Every structure is written in C-alpha cells, then in structure tokens.
SEMIPA-480718 format. One line per field, with one value per atom (N, C-alpha, C): residue in three letters; atom name; x, y negated, z. Coordinates in Angstrom, 1 decimal. Example, Ala and Ser with C-alpha at 12.3 -4.5 7.8 and 13.67 -1.06 7.14 Angstrom:
<rs>
code = ALA:ALA:ALA:SER:SER:SER
site = N:CA:C:N:CA:C
xx = 13.2:12.3:13.2:12.8:13.7:12.9
yy = 5.7:4.5:3.3:2.2:1.1:0.0
zz = 7.8:7.8:7.8:7.1:7.1:7.9
</rs>
This chain:
<rs>
code = MET:MET:MET:SER:SER:SER:GLY:GLY:GLY:LYS:LYS:LYS:ALA:ALA:ALA:LYS:LYS:LYS:ILE:ILE:ILE:GLU:GLU:GLU:GLY:GLY:GLY:LEU:LEU:LEU:THR:THR:THR:ASN:ASN:ASN:THR:THR:THR:TRP:TRP:TRP:TYR:TYR:TYR:GLY:GLY:GLY:PHE:PHE:PHE:GLY:GLY:GLY:LEU:LEU:LEU:PHE:PHE:PHE:SER:SER:SER:ALA:ALA:ALA:ILE:ILE:ILE:CYS:CYS:CYS:SER:SER:SER:VAL:VAL:VAL:LEU:LEU:LEU:ILE:ILE:ILE:ALA:ALA:ALA:GLY:GLY:GLY:VAL:VAL:VAL:GLY:GLY:GLY:PHE:PHE:PHE:PHE:PHE:PHE:SER:SER:SER:ILE:ILE:ILE:LEU:LEU:LEU:PHE:PHE:PHE:ALA:ALA:ALA:PHE:PHE:PHE:PHE:PHE:PHE:GLY:GLY:GLY:LEU:LEU:LEU:LEU:LEU:LEU:PHE:PHE:PHE:SER:SER:SER:TRP:TRP:TRP:THR:THR:THR:LEU:LEU:LEU:THR:THR:THR:PHE:PHE:PHE:PHE:PHE:PHE:LEU:LEU:LEU:GLY:GLY:GLY:ARG:ARG:ARG:ALA:ALA:ALA:LEU:LEU:LEU:VAL:VAL:VAL:ALA:ALA:ALA:ARG:ARG:ARG:SER:SER:SER:SER:SER:SER:LEU:LEU:LEU:VAL:VAL:VAL:ARG:ARG:ARG:PHE:PHE:PHE:LEU:LEU:LEU:LEU:LEU:LEU:VAL:VAL:VAL:CYS:CYS:CYS:VAL:VAL:VAL:SER:SER:SER:GLY:GLY:GLY:ILE:ILE:ILE:PHE:PHE:PHE:MET:MET:MET:LEU:LEU:LEU:LEU:LEU:LEU:SER:SER:SER:ALA:ALA:ALA:LEU:LEU:LEU:GLY:GLY:GLY:SER:SER:SER:ALA:ALA:ALA:LYS:LYS:LYS:MET:MET:MET:ALA:ALA:ALA:TRP:TRP:TRP:ALA:ALA:ALA:PHE:PHE:PHE:VAL:VAL:VAL:THR:THR:THR:GLY:GLY:GLY:TRP:TRP:TRP:GLU:GLU:GLU:LEU:LEU:LEU:SER:SER:SER:THR:THR:THR:LEU:LEU:LEU:VAL:VAL:VAL:SER:SER:SER:THR:THR:THR:ILE:ILE:ILE:TYR:TYR:TYR:THR:THR:THR:ALA:ALA:ALA:VAL:VAL:VAL:LEU:LEU:LEU:ALA:ALA:ALA:TRP:TRP:TRP:MET:MET:MET:TYR:TYR:TYR:ALA:ALA:ALA:ARG:ARG:ARG:SER:SER:SER:PHE:PHE:PHE:LYS:LYS:LYS:THR:THR:THR:LEU:LEU:LEU:THR:THR:THR:ASP:ASP:ASP:SER:SER:SER:SER:SER:SER:VAL:VAL:VAL:LYS:LYS:LYS:ALA:ALA:ALA:TYR:TYR:TYR:ILE:ILE:ILE:GLY:GLY:GLY
site = N:CA:C:N:CA:C:N:CA:C:N:CA:C:N:CA:C:N:CA:C:N:CA:C:N:CA:C:N:CA:C:N:CA:C:N:CA:C:N:CA:C:N:CA:C:N:CA:C:N:CA:C:N:CA:C:N:CA:C:N:CA:C:N:CA:C:N:CA:C:N:CA:C:N:CA:C:N:CA:C:N:CA:C:N:CA:C:N:CA:C:N:CA:C:N:CA:C:N:CA:C:N:CA:C:N:CA:C:N:CA:C:N:CA:C:N:CA:C:N:CA:C:N:CA:C:N:CA:C:N:CA:C:N:CA:C:N:CA:C:N:CA:C:N:CA:C:N:CA:C:N:CA:C:N:CA:C:N:CA:C:N:CA:C:N:CA:C:N:CA:C:N:CA:C:N:CA:C:N:CA:C:N:CA:C:N:CA:C:N:CA:C:N:CA:C:N:CA:C:N:CA:C:N:CA:C:N:CA:C:N:CA:C:N:CA:C:N:CA:C:N:CA:C:N:CA:C:N:CA:C:N:CA:C:N:CA:C:N:CA:C:N:CA:C:N:CA:C:N:CA:C:N:CA:C:N:CA:C:N:CA:C:N:CA:C:N:CA:C:N:CA:C:N:CA:C:N:CA:C:N:CA:C:N:CA:C:N:CA:C:N:CA:C:N:CA:C:N:CA:C:N:CA:C:N:CA:C:N:CA:C:N:CA:C:N:CA:C:N:CA:C:N:CA:C:N:CA:C:N:CA:C:N:CA:C:N:CA:C:N:CA:C:N:CA:C:N:CA:C:N:CA:C:N:CA:C:N:CA:C:N:CA:C:N:CA:C:N:CA:C:N:CA:C:N:CA:C:N:CA:C:N:CA:C:N:CA:C:N:CA:C:N:CA:C:N:CA:C:N:CA:C:N:CA:C:N:CA:C:N:CA:C:N:CA:C:N:CA:C:N:CA:C:N:CA:C:N:CA:C:N:CA:C:N:CA:C:N:CA:C:N:CA:C:N:CA:C:N:CA:C
xx = 5.2:4.0:4.2:3.2:3.3:3.3:3.7:3.7:2.3:1.4:0.0:-0.6:-0.2:-0.7:0.0:1.2:1.9:1.3:0.9:0.2:-1.1:-1.9:-3.2:-3.1:-2.1:-1.8:-1.5:-0.6:-0.3:-1.5:-2.3:-3.6:-4.5:-4.6:-5.5:-4.9:-3.6:-2.9:-3.2:-3.2:-3.5:-5.0:-5.9:-7.3:-7.3:-6.6:-6.6:-5.9:-4.9:-4.3:-5.2:-6.1:-7.0:-8.0:-8.4:-9.3:-8.5:-7.3:-6.4:-6.2:-6.1:-5.9:-7.1:-8.3:-9.5:-9.7:-9.4:-9.5:-8.6:-7.3:-6.3:-6.8:-7.4:-7.8:-8.9:-9.8:-10.8:-10.2:-9.2:-8.6:-7.8:-7.1:-6.3:-7.2:-8.2:-9.1:-10.1:-10.3:-11.4:-12.7:-13.4:-14.7:-15.7:-16.2:-17.2:-17.8:-18.9:-19.6:-18.7:-18.0:-17.2:-16.0:-15.4:-14.2:-14.5:-15.7:-16.1:-16.5:-17.1:-17.5:-16.3:-15.3:-14.1:-13.3:-13.3:-12.6:-13.3:-14.6:-15.4:-15.1:-15.1:-14.8:-13.3:-12.4:-11.0:-10.9:-11.6:-11.6:-12.1:-13.2:-13.7:-12.7:-12.1:-11.1:-9.9:-9.4:-8.2:-8.6:-9.8:-10.1:-10.3:-10.9:-11.0:-9.7:-8.8:-7.4:-6.7:-6.8:-6.2:-6.8:-8.1:-8.7:-8.2:-8.1:-7.7:-6.2:-5.4:-3.9:-3.7:-4.4:-4.2:-4.7:-5.8:-6.3:-5.3:-4.7:-3.7:-2.5:-2.1:-0.9:-1.2:-2.4:-2.8:-2.9:-3.3:-3.4:-2.0:-1.0:0.4:0.9:0.5:0.9:2.3:3.3:4.6:4.8:4.1:4.1:3.7:2.5:2.0:3.0:3.6:4.6:5.8:6.3:7.5:7.1:6.0:5.6:5.5:4.9:4.7:6.0:6.9:8.3:8.9:8.9:9.5:8.8:7.5:6.7:7.0:6.9:7.1:8.5:9.5:10.9:11.1:10.6:10.7:9.9:8.7:7.8:8.2:8.8:9.3:10.4:11.3:12.3:11.7:10.8:10.2:9.3:8.6:7.7:8.6:9.7:10.6:11.2:11.6:12.1:11.0:9.8:8.6:8.3:8.4:8.1:9.1:10.4:11.4:11.2:10.8:10.5:9.2:8.2:7.0:7.3:8.2:8.6:9.3:10.2:10.8:9.8:8.9:7.8:7.0:6.8:6.0:6.8:8.1:8.9:9.0:9.0:9.1:7.8:6.7:5.4:4.4:4.5:3.6:2.1:1.8:0.4:-0.1:-1.4:-1.9:-2.0:-2.4:-2.5:-1.2:-0.1:1.2:1.6:1.2:1.5:0.8:-0.4:-1.2:-0.6:-0.2:0.5:1.8:2.5:3.8:3.6:2.6:2.3:1.8:1.0:0.4:1.6:2.5:3.6:4.5:4.8:5.6:5.0:3.7:3.0:3.0:2.9:2.9:4.3:5.4:6.7:6.8:6.3:6.3:5.5:4.4:3.6:4.3:5.0:5.8:7.0:7.6:8.7:8.2:7.0:6.5:6.1:5.5:5.2:6.4:7.5:8.7:9.3:9.3:9.9:9.0:7.7:6.9:7.0:7.0:7.1:8.4:9.5:10.8:11.1:10.2:10.4:10.6:11.4:11.7:10.4:9.6:8.4:7.4:7.3:6.4:6.9:8.3:8.9:8.6:8.7:8.5:7.0:6.1:4.7:4.3:4.8:4.5:5.2:6.5:7.2:8.0
yy = -0.4:-0.9:-2.4:-3.2:-4.6:-4.9:-6.2:-6.6:-6.7:-7.1:-7.1:-5.7:-4.8:-3.4:-2.8:-3.2:-2.7:-3.3:-4.5:-5.2:-4.6:-4.3:-3.7:-2.3:-1.5:-0.2:-0.2:-1.2:-1.3:-1.7:-2.6:-3.0:-1.8:-0.9:0.3:1.2:1.3:2.2:1.8:0.4:-0.1:0.1:0.1:0.5:1.9:2.8:4.2:4.4:3.6:3.6:3.1:2.2:1.7:2.8:3.6:4.7:5.8:6.1:7.0:6.5:5.2:4.6:4.8:4.6:4.8:6.2:7.2:8.6:8.9:8.5:8.7:8.1:6.9:6.3:7.1:7.7:8.5:9.8:10.4:11.6:11.4:10.2:9.9:9.6:8.8:8.3:9.4:10.3:11.3:10.9:11.9:11.6:11.2:9.9:9.4:8.2:7.7:6.6:5.3:5.0:3.8:3.9:5.1:5.2:5.2:5.7:5.6:4.2:3.5:2.1:1.2:1.4:0.6:0.9:2.2:2.6:2.0:1.9:1.4:-0.1:-0.9:-2.3:-2.5:-1.7:-1.8:-1.5:-0.6:-0.3:-1.5:-2.1:-3.3:-4.4:-4.6:-5.7:-5.4:-4.2:-3.9:-4.0:-3.6:-3.7:-5.2:-6.0:-7.5:-8.1:-7.8:-8.4:-8.0:-6.7:-6.2:-6.8:-7.1:-7.7:-9.1:-9.9:-11.3:-11.4:-10.5:-10.6:-10.1:-9.0:-8.5:-9.5:-10.2:-11.2:-12.4:-12.8:-13.9:-13.5:-12.2:-11.8:-11.7:-11.2:-11.2:-12.6:-13.6:-15.0:-15.7:-14.9:-15.3:-16.3:-16.0:-16.8:-16.3:-17.2:-16.9:-16.9:-17.8:-17.9:-16.6:-16.1:-14.8:-13.7:-13.7:-12.6:-12.7:-13.9:-14.1:-13.7:-14.1:-13.7:-12.1:-11.5:-10.1:-9.3:-9.9:-9.2:-9.3:-10.4:-10.5:-9.6:-9.6:-8.8:-7.3:-6.9:-5.5:-5.0:-5.9:-5.5:-5.2:-6.2:-6.1:-4.9:-4.8:-3.7:-2.3:-2.3:-1.0:-0.4:-1.3:-0.8:-0.5:-1.3:-1.1:0.2:0.4:1.6:2.9:2.8:3.9:4.3:3.3:3.6:4.1:3.6:4.1:5.5:5.8:7.2:8.2:7.8:8.6:8.8:7.7:7.8:8.7:8.6:9.4:10.9:11.1:12.5:13.1:12.4:12.9:13.1:12.2:12.4:13.7:13.9:15.1:16.4:16.4:17.5:17.8:16.8:17.0:17.3:16.8:17.0:17.9:18.1:19.0:18.7:17.5:17.1:16.7:17.1:16.9:15.4:14.6:13.1:12.5:13.0:12.5:12.9:14.1:14.5:13.7:13.4:12.5:11.1:10.6:9.3:9.3:10.4:10.5:10.5:11.2:11.3:9.9:9.3:7.9:6.9:6.9:6.0:6.2:7.5:7.8:7.3:7.5:7.1:5.5:4.9:3.4:2.9:3.6:3.2:3.4:4.5:4.7:3.6:3.2:2.1:0.8:0.5:-0.8:-0.7:0.5:0.7:0.5:1.1:1.0:-0.4:-1.1:-2.5:-3.4:-3.1:-3.9:-3.6:-2.3:-2.0:-2.6:-2.6:-3.1:-4.6:-5.3:-6.7:-7.3:-6.5:-7.0:-6.4:-5.7:-5.2:-6.4:-6.2:-7.3:-7.7:-6.7:-7.1:-7.9:-7.6:-8.3:-9.7:-9.8:-11.2:-12.0:-11.4:-12.1:-12.5:-11.6:-11.9:-13.1:-13.1:-14.1:-15.4:-15.3:-16.5:-17.2
zz = -22.4:-21.6:-21.3:-21.5:-21.3:-19.8:-19.5:-18.1:-17.5:-18.3:-17.9:-17.5:-18.4:-18.2:-16.9:-16.7:-15.5:-14.2:-14.3:-13.1:-12.9:-13.9:-13.8:-13.3:-13.7:-13.2:-11.7:-11.3:-9.9:-9.1:-9.6:-8.9:-8.7:-9.7:-9.6:-8.6:-8.5:-7.5:-6.1:-5.9:-4.6:-4.2:-5.2:-4.9:-4.4:-5.0:-4.6:-3.2:-2.9:-1.6:-0.5:-0.9:0.1:0.5:-0.4:-0.1:0.7:0.3:1.1:2.5:2.6:4.0:4.8:4.2:5.0:5.4:4.6:4.9:6.0:5.9:7.0:8.3:8.2:9.5:10.2:9.4:10.1:10.6:9.9:10.4:11.6:11.7:12.9:14.1:13.9:15.0:15.4:14.5:14.8:14.1:13.6:12.9:13.9:13.8:14.6:14.0:14.5:13.9:13.8:14.9:14.9:14.0:14.0:13.2:11.7:11.4:10.0:9.6:10.5:10.3:10.1:11.0:10.9:9.7:9.3:8.0:6.8:6.9:5.8:5.6:6.7:6.7:6.3:6.7:6.3:4.8:4.3:2.9:2.1:2.5:1.9:1.9:3.0:3.2:2.2:2.2:1.3:-0.1:-0.5:-1.9:-2.3:-1.4:-1.7:-1.8:-0.9:-1.0:-2.3:-2.6:-3.8:-5.0:-5.1:-6.2:-6.4:-5.3:-5.5:-5.8:-5.2:-5.5:-7.0:-7.4:-8.7:-9.7:-9.4:-10.3:-10.5:-9.3:-9.4:-10.2:-10.1:-10.9:-12.4:-12.7:-14.1:-14.7:-13.8:-14.2:-14.2:-14.0:-14.1:-13.0:-11.8:-10.6:-10.2:-10.4:-10.0:-8.5:-7.8:-6.4:-5.7:-6.2:-5.7:-5.9:-7.1:-7.5:-6.5:-6.3:-5.4:-4.0:-3.5:-2.1:-2.0:-3.0:-3.0:-3.1:-3.9:-4.0:-2.6:-1.9:-0.6:0.4:0.4:1.4:1.1:-0.2:-0.5:-0.2:-0.4:-0.1:1.4:2.2:3.7:4.2:3.8:4.4:3.8:2.6:2.1:3.1:3.5:4.5:5.8:6.3:7.6:7.7:6.6:6.6:6.3:5.7:5.5:6.9:7.7:9.0:9.9:9.8:10.5:10.2:8.9:8.5:9.1:9.1:9.7:11.2:11.9:13.3:13.6:12.8:12.9:12.6:11.7:11.4:12.5:13.2:14.4:15.5:15.7:16.7:16.4:15.1:14.8:15.1:14.8:15.1:16.6:17.4:18.8:19.5:18.8:19.5:18.8:17.6:16.8:17.0:16.7:16.8:15.3:15.0:13.7:13.4:14.4:14.1:13.8:14.4:14.1:12.7:12.3:10.9:9.9:10.2:9.3:9.2:10.4:10.5:9.7:9.8:9.1:7.6:7.1:5.7:5.2:6.0:5.6:5.5:6.5:6.5:5.3:5.0:3.8:2.5:2.4:1.2:1.1:2.3:2.3:1.9:2.3:1.9:0.4:-0.2:-1.6:-2.3:-1.8:-2.4:-2.5:-1.4:-1.4:-2.3:-2.4:-3.4:-4.8:-5.1:-6.4:-6.7:-5.8:-6.0:-6.3:-5.5:-5.6:-7.0:-7.4:-8.7:-9.9:-9.8:-10.8:-10.9:-9.7:-9.7:-10.1:-10.0:-10.5:-11.9:-12.5:-13.9:-14.8:-15.8:-16.8:-17.6:-17.9:-18.7:-17.8:-16.5:-15.6:-15.4:-15.3:-15.2:-16.4:-17.6:-18.8:-18.9:-18.5:-18.6:-17.7:-16.5:-15.5:-15.9:-16.3:-16.7:-15.7
</rs>
C-alpha cells in the first residue's frame, strides 16, 4: 500500500471516529435537544479539521506530519492513562456513563496509536519526503 493510500485510509478512519465521538457524547450527556445539538456541531468541527489535516498530508506537508506525530505520540500516552483511570472508576462505581467514557477513551488511545504508526511508516515518510 502506498503512502498516499495509507494517509487517505487514516483520514477516513478519523471521519468514522468523529461520528463515534458524537454518538458517545450524546450517550454520556443524555439524549436531549442541546446534547444532540452540541454533538452535531462537534461532529462538523471534527470532520472539518480532519478534512484540512488530511488534505495537507496528501499535499505532502512535512510540517503537518511532524506536528501530528508529536501530538499523536503525546496524546496516545495520555489517553491510555485516562482509559486506565476511567476503567478503575467504572469498577468502583458501576455507572453506564463511566463505561461509555472508558470505551471512548480506549478507542481514542487506539486512534492516536494508529495515527502514530501510520505517520511514522516508511512509505508515508517517503511519500511526504
């Protein structure tokens, strides 16, 4: 698989994560008019950000790649720690919103790990230059 195809695949995965994030937001906050409205605007924001970052990577921006490697590395560790903390909170409290938050944080850690792995891949490095 070429570097460009890997970047496009990662961008599409982040689009899906934006939708997953909006659904989790509504589940955590409760189904209501304002929670759905905020989730919708959060979804639009995340898709817009994903579009522009993905477009910059496909256009071979080494600065954007460098910044995303740094951000994904740091936040991968932080979200993994947050996931462990939320899992412990769920075990001690047994609340559905805590379980949803734990799952969300674990998926977020996986997304950052996948981004870090993709952006440091040799074919992506060669593509961006």
